C-alpha positions in Angstrom: -67.5 -163.4 -94.9 -64.7 -162.3 -97.4 -63.7 -158.6 -97.0 -62.0 -156.7 -98.9 -59.8 -153.9 -97.0 -58.9 -150.8 -98.7 -56.0 -148.5 -97.9 -54.3 -150.4 -95.6 -51.5 -149.2 -93.3 -49.3 -151.6 -90.9 -51.2 -150.6 -88.1 -54.6 -151.9 -89.7 -52.9 -155.4 -90.1 -51.7 -155.5 -86.6 -54.8 -154.6 -85.3 -57.3 -156.7 -87.7 -55.4 -159.7 -88.6 -55.2 -161.2 -85.2 -59.3 -161.2 -84.9 -59.8 -162.5 -88.2 -60.1 -166.1 -87.5 -62.0 -165.6 -84.4 -65.1 -163.7 -86.1 -64.6 -165.9 -89.2 -63.7 -163.2 -91.5 -61.3 -164.1 -94.7 -59.6 -160.7 -95.3 -58.0 -159.2 -98.7 -55.8 -156.3 -97.8 -55.2 -153.6 -100.6 -53.0 -150.6 -100.2 -54.7 -148.8 -102.7 -57.7 -146.6 -101.9 -60.9 -147.4 -103.0 -62.1 -145.7 -106.1 -63.9 -146.2 -109.3 -60.6 -147.7 -110.8 -59.8 -150.0 -107.9 -63.5 -151.0 -106.8 -63.5 -154.3 -108.9 -60.7 -155.5 -107.1 -63.5 -156.3 -104.2 -65.8 -158.5 -106.6 -65.8 -161.9 -105.0 -66.1 -160.6 -101.8 -68.7 -160.3 -99.5 -68.1 -156.6 -98.0 -65.5 -153.7 -98.1 -63.7 -151.8 -95.4 -63.0 -148.5 -96.0 -61.3 -145.2 -94.4 -61.9 -141.7 -94.2 -60.3 -140.8 -97.6 -61.7 -143.7 -99.6 -64.2 -142.6 -102.2 -67.2 -144.3 -101.8 -69.5 -142.1 -104.3 -72.4 -143.1 -106.5 -70.2 -144.6 -109.2 -68.3 -146.8 -106.5 -71.1 -148.3 -104.9 -73.0 -149.2 -108.3 -69.5 -151.1 -109.1 -69.5 -152.8 -105.7 -73.2 -153.4 -106.0 -72.8 -155.2 -109.6 -69.7 -157.2 -108.0 -71.8 -158.8 -105.1 -70.7 -156.6 -102.6 -73.9 -156.2 -99.7 -71.9 -154.6 -97.0 -69.9 -151.3 -96.6 -67.5 -151.3 -93.2 -66.2 -147.7 -92.3 -63.5 -148.4 -89.7 -64.3 -144.8 -88.6 -67.1 -142.7 -87.2 -67.6 -140.1 -90.0 -69.2 -140.8 -93.4 -69.0 -137.9 -95.2 -67.0 -139.7 -98.1 -70.0 -142.1 -98.5 -73.0 -141.6 -100.8 -75.5 -142.8 -98.3 -78.4 -141.6 -100.5 -77.2 -143.7 -103.7 -76.3 -146.7 -101.4 -80.1 -147.2 -99.9 -81.5 -150.1 -101.4 -78.3 -151.4 -102.6 -75.7 -151.6 -100.0 -75.6 -151.2 -96.1 -73.2 -148.9 -94.2 -71.9 -149.6 -91.0 -69.5 -147.5 -89.3 -67.5 -147.4 -85.6 -69.3 -144.5 -83.8 -67.2 -144.5 -80.9 -63.9 -146.3 -80.8 -62.1 -143.7 -78.3 -63.1 -140.3 -77.6 -60.1 -140.0 -75.4 -57.7 -140.5 -78.1 -59.0 -137.6 -80.3 -59.9 -135.5 -77.3 -56.4 -135.8 -75.5 -54.8 -135.2 -79.1 -56.6 -132.0 -79.7 -55.4 -130.7 -76.2 -51.8 -132.2 -77.0 -51.7 -129.9 -80.2 -53.1 -127.0 -78.1 -50.5 -127.2 -75.4 -47.7 -127.6 -78.0 -48.7 -124.8 -80.0 -49.4 -122.1 -76.8 -46.1 -123.2 -74.8 -44.1 -123.4 -78.2 -42.9 -127.0 -77.3 -42.5 -128.0 -81.2 -40.2 -124.7 -81.2 -38.3 -126.0 -78.2 -37.9 -129.3 -79.4 -36.4 -128.3 -82.3 -33.9 -125.8 -80.5 -32.5 -128.6 -78.2 -32.0 -130.9 -80.5 -29.4 -128.4 -82.3 -28.0 -127.8 -78.8 -29.9 -124.1 -78.7 -31.0 -123.7 -75.2 -32.0 -120.1 -75.6 -35.5 -119.4 -74.3 -36.0 -116.0 -76.3 -39.1 -116.0 -78.6 -40.9 -118.9 -76.8 -43.1 -116.7 -74.5 -46.5 -118.5 -74.3 -50.0 -117.9 -72.3 -51.8 -119.7 -69.3 -54.7 -121.8 -70.4 -56.0 -121.1 -66.8 -58.9 -118.6 -67.3 -58.8 -118.8 -71.1 -62.4 -119.1 -72.8 -62.5 -122.3 -75.1 -65.3 -122.5 -77.4 -66.3 -126.0 -78.1 -68.2 -126.6 -81.7 -70.0 -129.9 -81.2 -70.6 -132.0 -78.0 -71.0 -135.4 -78.5 -68.7 -137.8 -76.7 -65.5 -136.3 -77.8 -66.5 -132.8 -77.5 -67.9 -133.3 -73.9 -64.2 -135.2 -73.2 -62.4 -132.0 -74.5 -64.5 -129.9 -72.6 -63.6 -132.2 -69.4 -59.5 -131.8 -70.0 -60.5 -128.1 -70.7 -62.5 -127.5 -67.5 -59.3 -129.6 -65.7 -57.1 -126.5 -66.7 -59.5 -124.0 -65.2 -60.8 -123.0 -68.4 -64.1 -121.1 -69.3 -66.1 -123.4 -71.6 -68.9 -122.1 -74.2 -70.2 -124.8 -76.4 -72.4 -125.1 -79.9 -74.3 -127.7 -81.2 -77.3 -127.9 -83.2 -78.4 -130.5 -80.5 -77.4 -129.6 -77.0 -76.7 -132.2 -74.7 -79.4 -132.4 -72.1 -78.7 -131.6 -68.4 -74.9 -131.6 -69.2 -74.2 -128.3 -67.3 -72.7 -127.0 -70.4 -73.0 -123.3 -71.5 -74.7 -123.1 -74.7 -74.6 -120.2 -77.1 -75.0 -119.4 -80.7 -71.8 -119.6 -83.2 -71.8 -115.8 -83.5 -71.0 -115.4 -79.8 -68.8 -118.5 -79.4 -66.5 -116.9 -82.2 -66.6 -113.3 -80.6 -65.9 -114.4 -76.7 -63.4 -117.3 -77.3 -59.7 -117.2 -77.0 -59.8 -121.0 -78.5 -62.2 -122.6 -80.8 -61.8 -126.5 -81.3 -64.1 -128.3 -83.6 -65.7 -131.7 -82.9 -68.5 -131.9 -85.0 -69.2 -134.2 -88.2 -68.9 -133.0 -91.6 -72.4 -132.2 -93.2 -73.9 -129.9 -95.9 -74.6 -127.7 -93.1 -71.1 -127.7 -91.3 -69.0 -127.5 -94.6 -67.0 -124.5 -94.2 -68.5 -123.3 -90.9 -65.5 -121.5 -90.0 -65.1 -119.0 -93.0 -64.4 -115.6 -94.0 -67.1 -114.1 -91.9 -66.5 -116.2 -88.9 -62.8 -115.0 -89.1 -64.1 -111.4 -88.8 -66.1 -112.3 -85.8 -63.3 -113.9 -83.6 -61.0 -112.2 -81.3 -57.3 -111.4 -82.6 -55.1 -113.8 -81.6 -57.6 -116.8 -81.4 -56.4 -120.2 -81.6 -58.0 -123.1 -83.8 -57.8 -126.8 -83.3 -59.4 -129.0 -85.5 -59.4 -132.8 -85.1 -62.8 -133.6 -86.9 -62.9 -133.0 -90.5 -60.7 -130.5 -92.5 -63.6 -129.2 -94.4 -65.2 -127.9 -91.2 -62.8 -124.7 -91.7 -62.1 -122.9 -95.1 -58.5 -123.3 -95.6 -58.3 -120.1 -97.7 -60.0 -118.0 -95.2 -57.8 -119.5 -92.5 -55.0 -118.5 -94.4 -56.0 -115.2 -94.9 -56.8 -114.8 -91.1 -53.4 -116.1 -90.3 -51.5 -113.4 -92.9 -53.7 -110.5 -91.5 -52.7 -111.7 -88.1 -56.1 -111.6 -86.8 -55.8 -115.7 -86.1 -53.1 -116.4 -83.6 -52.6 -120.0 -84.4 -54.1 -123.2 -85.8 -53.6 -126.8 -84.9 -54.8 -129.2 -87.6 -55.0 -133.0 -87.5 -57.2 -133.0 -90.6 -57.4 -130.7 -93.8 -60.1 -130.3 -96.5 -57.8 -131.4 -99.3 -56.3 -134.2 -97.5 -57.4 -137.3 -99.5 -54.3 -137.5 -101.8 -51.8 -136.4 -99.3 -52.4 -137.4 -95.6 -51.2 -140.8 -94.6 -49.0 -140.9 -97.7 -44.8 -140.3 -97.2 -44.3 -137.0 -99.6 -41.2 -136.2 -98.2 -39.6 -136.7 -101.7 -42.1 -134.8 -103.9 -43.2 -131.3 -104.5 -46.6 -130.5 -102.8 -49.3 -129.1 -105.4 -51.4 -127.8 -102.7 -50.2 -124.3 -102.2 -52.7 -123.5 -99.4 -51.4 -126.5 -97.3 -47.7 -125.5 -98.1 -48.3 -122.1 -97.0 -50.1 -123.5 -94.2 -47.2 -125.6 -93.1 -44.7 -123.0 -93.5 -46.4 -120.6 -90.9 -44.5 -120.6 -87.4 -47.9 -120.5 -85.8 -49.3 -123.4 -87.4 -48.9 -127.2 -86.2 -50.3 -129.8 -88.8 -50.2 -133.7 -88.0 -51.4 -136.2 -90.7 -55.2 -137.1 -89.1 -53.4 -138.7 -86.4 -55.8 -138.0 -83.5 -57.3 -141.7 -83.7 -54.3 -143.6 -83.6 -53.9 -145.0 -80.3 -53.5 -148.7 -79.4 -56.9 -148.6 -77.3 -58.8 -147.0 -80.6 -57.3 -149.2 -82.8 -58.3 -152.4 -80.9 -61.8 -150.7 -80.6 -62.0 -150.0 -84.2 -61.3 -153.8 -85.1 -63.6 -155.1 -82.7 -66.1 -152.9 -83.4 -65.9 -153.5 -87.1 -65.7 -157.1 -86.9 -68.9 -157.2 -84.7 -70.9 -155.4 -87.2 -69.9 -157.9 -90.0 -71.0 -160.6 -87.4 -74.2 -159.0 -87.0 -74.8 -158.3 -90.4 -74.3 -162.0 -91.4 -76.2 -163.4 -88.6 -79.3 -160.8 -88.3 -79.4 -159.1 -91.7 -78.8 -155.7 -89.9 -76.2 -153.9 -87.3 -77.0 -151.3 -84.5 -74.2 -149.3 -86.3 -76.1 -149.1 -89.5 -76.3 -145.8 -91.4 -78.7 -144.4 -94.2 -79.7 -141.3 -95.3 -82.9 -141.4 -93.5 -81.5 -142.3 -89.8 -82.1 -139.8 -87.4 -84.7 -137.9 -89.5 -88.1 -138.0 -87.8 -90.1 -137.6 -90.8 -88.6 -140.6 -92.2 -86.8 -143.2 -89.6 -87.2 -143.9 -86.1 -85.6 -147.6 -86.2 -82.7 -146.3 -83.7 -80.6 -149.3 -84.6 -83.1 -151.9 -84.1 -84.1 -153.1 -87.4 -82.9 -153.1 -91.2 -82.6 -149.8 -92.7 -84.2 -151.7 -96.1 
């Protein structure tokens, strides 16, 4: 199998290259993101490997299909950047559903602790030999209520971490985990009663701007938001307005809804045109990291291994248990549960 690998970073090469020969894959690395302009680079290959900010829309899928591509490999769990409906019948799509829930959940907890204990501000002070602690007052997590939106693998690991701190946990999920002992409530109740809200759900049409201006109004004054899932779960302008109104006490963001042309790149020598992001970063109670919650040695190793296994299974059997399509999971269309081809 020949694999066209888009949006390549150094950590991708170090995790994927050592295993290529073992799985019989010939990799062609491209630094550029996948888009209509760059899709022809994949011609002559059997599959493409893409990440969260690659554009896999209908136009791109048609270009790939005409060039002989029959498999799109997402080296991530989320797939909101892929037009699955248009891909059906043309190109099979696979993903990595569970590379390391601990990596993402632990990063969410690290952001939260950094924010509420002002660790980032203390670090900057001591680097300048300023050892004053005035203005660094935080608060205990113990006894606080955390609302967790999404209780898949990552959400449940984050819940375990929060329980370890002695926090009360409320949760919302369209499909609650059975016999989990989790206290599920509706979203308005979660927004109203939570001191901290952490998002761990996929981005879909239903969850787009799940947290908007109306949600801000429902929240406690001083609520802390944590988002390590997908940026567009939160309406960034509503978030900024809530911070300026002193309703939102802090935000910990590893993702941003317009991150596609910004995150993963060195923009330190450029003017950022996104005024909302620039304002958020300038706020003293906002922490932004560049979609790095997944970035651990264990997660990178698992991502590479599962991606190669997806390719191997597709080459050998014609399908993978990790295949995605617009019908999967819908009772009225598909009940294959990973045991056969989608088409």
